[in-house]
N, C-alpha and C positions, 0 to 999 in steps of 0.2 A: 884329174880328179872329177868324178861324176857330180852332177848337181845334188844327188841324194847324199853323197858323202860330204860335200861342202855344207849341206844344211845341218850337219851334226854340230857345227860350230855356233857362232852367233846367229840369232834370228835375222832373217833377211827381208829386205824390202826391194821390190823390183821397180825400177824406173823405166818405163817405156818412152823412148826419146825419138823424136823425128830425126831422120837422116837427110831431109830435104835442105838444100842450100839456096833454092830459088822457088818463088811462088809464081805460078803461071796466072797472069791477069786476063781479064775478059778480052782485052785487045791483043792478046797473044804475046805481049811483052813479058819479060821476066823481072821479078822484083827480088832483090837479094834478101835472104831471110835466114832463119835458123831457129834454134831454141832461144828463149829469152833467159839471159844469164841469171837474173834474180830469181826467176821461177824454178830454176834447177838448184842454184846454190843454197838458197835459204832453206828449203826443205831438206836438201842433202845434209847440211850441217845439223839441222834439228834432229834428223833420224840417227846420224852417226853419233852425235853427242848423247843420244838416249840409249846407245848400245847396239844399234842395228848395223848390219852389214848391207850397204846399198850396192846393188848390181844394176848395170845399165844394159838395155837391149834395144837394138834398132833394126829396121828392115834390112835384110841381107848383111847385117853386121857392119854396115858402113859407119865410119867415124862421124859423129854429129859435129856441127859447128854452131857457135853462138851467133845470134844476130848481131852484126857489128854495131847496130844502134843501141844495143843493150849493154855494151861493154864499157867499163872504165878500167883504168890500169889495175886497180885493186882486184876487181872481179876476174880480169884476165889472168892475173897471177894465181888466184885461188883455183881457177879452172885448170891451170897447168899442173897443179899439185894433186889432181884426181887422176891417177894413172888408169883406172878402170874405164874412164870416159874415153880414152884413146884406144881401148881394146874392147868394145862392147860385144855382148853376146849377139848371136844371130837370133832374131825374134822367133823364127820357125823352130829353133832348137830349145826354146825355153820350156821348162816343166813348171807350170804355175803352182803345183802343189808344194813346192819347196820354199814358198814365200809367205810371209805373214800379212803383207799388204802390197798393193800395186798403186803406182802414182804416175801421172802423165803431166809433165811440164808443158807450158805453152810456147808463145812465139807464133808467128804466122805459119811456121813450117808444117805443123800437123795437118793444116788444111790441104797440103800438097800430097802427103803420102799416107799418114795414119788414117785419114778420113775414109780411105778405100781399102785399108789393110784388114782383111778378114781374120788374120792371125791375132792381131792386136785386139780386134773386137771379141774374138773367142776368149782370149785370156781375161779380158775385163768382165765378160759375161760370167765366166766360170768363177772368178774371184767373188763377184757379187753374190752368185748363187751359193757359194760356200760360206758366206757371212763374213768374209774378210773385208777390212777397210779398203775402199777403192777411192782414189782421189784424182782430180784433174783440175788444173787452174788455167784461166784465161782462154787461150785457144786449144788447150789440152783436151777439153771435152769433144773436140772434133774426132778423136779416136773412137767415140761411141757411134759415129755415123754408120760404121760398117758392122756394128755389134747387133746380133740377133739372138733371140732365145730359140730353144729347140722347135717351137711352134712357128718360127719365122717372124714373130712380132719384134719390133725394135726393143732392145734391152732397156732403153731409157724411157719407154712409154710408161706413164704413170708415176715417174719419179720427179720430185721437186729438185730443181737444180739451178745453177747459174753458170755463166761463162762471159766472155768478152761480148759486150752488148752491141747492137746495131748503132746505138747512139755513140758509143765510144769509137766504133769503127769509122763513123762519119767524122767525128772530131779528129781522128787520126789522119784523115784525108785519103784513105784508100777505098772506101766503101763503093764509090761510083764505078770503080774499075775492077771490082772483085767478082769472080764467077758466082759466088754465093756468099751469104752472110750466115755466120754460125748460129746466132740466136734464132733467126727465122727457120733454119733447117732443123734445129733441135725441137722447136715448137711443132713443126710439121710431122715429126716422128712421134709426137704425143707427150713430150716432156712438159712439165709444169714449170715454165721458166720464170724466175724471180729476178728482177732488175733492181740493183742498188744504185746509189748516186755514182755518177761517172768518176772513174779514177780514184775511188775511195775503197778501202778494204771492205769486202763483203763476201761472206761464205754462206753456203747452205749445206745442211746435213739432213738427208732423208734415209732412214735406216742405216745401211753401211756405205752409202754413197756420199762422198764429200767433194764439193765443188767450190771453186773460188772464181771471182769475176775478172780479176785483172792482176797485174804484177804486184800491186799494193796488198793483195790478199795472200801472198806467198807464206808469210809467217803464220797467219791465222789458220790456213788450211793444214799446215804441218802440225800445229797445236791441236786442231780438231782430230786429226788422224792419230796422233800420239795419245790423246785422251781415250780414243776408242781402243787403242792397243794396251791401255792400262799403264801408260808411262807418264 
């Protein structure tokens, strides 16, 4: 079935998910990573309970993995009950027009692949330009690092947003060995970065861009996007 035909059913939300299983550190060591379970599960349940069909897409269609540090037995069981997560769409094949909204969960994994993925950047840019709700939480906004408007300017330039902060990264113990810090990089692209208290729920909405600072923001960013979708 084509994406156009599938779109004739329930309204759909696209989750762009990192397929990286490891994060390359500054000293060339590899840090095991993946998407953060809470940041995918909480919005997934919110969207599906509101009547949306959630589809997942990853670079080259590779099956994503949850960061082991984010998993408990309950979350692992819930992830196992999402069959589409085991058969994600190939990001290159996604037709963004068939979705009502686009969302990017975090975990450190997006820093490894989505941050340089021009297809992800294009899909996010097109969705923003079309007025669709676009959301990203924690390290999910790394997907905007490769996003450019038609004139070549960064898509996030001039947008108020948030993401996992430098302070939180330092408290997490990885900052000194990371190749770059997300907050600093977003600011360098011209984003108006707003920092909330560390590891407390904090979201920002600027026009149709919705961002959350950390895992604790997962429920609120889903609520922000559903409100924008009229649910």
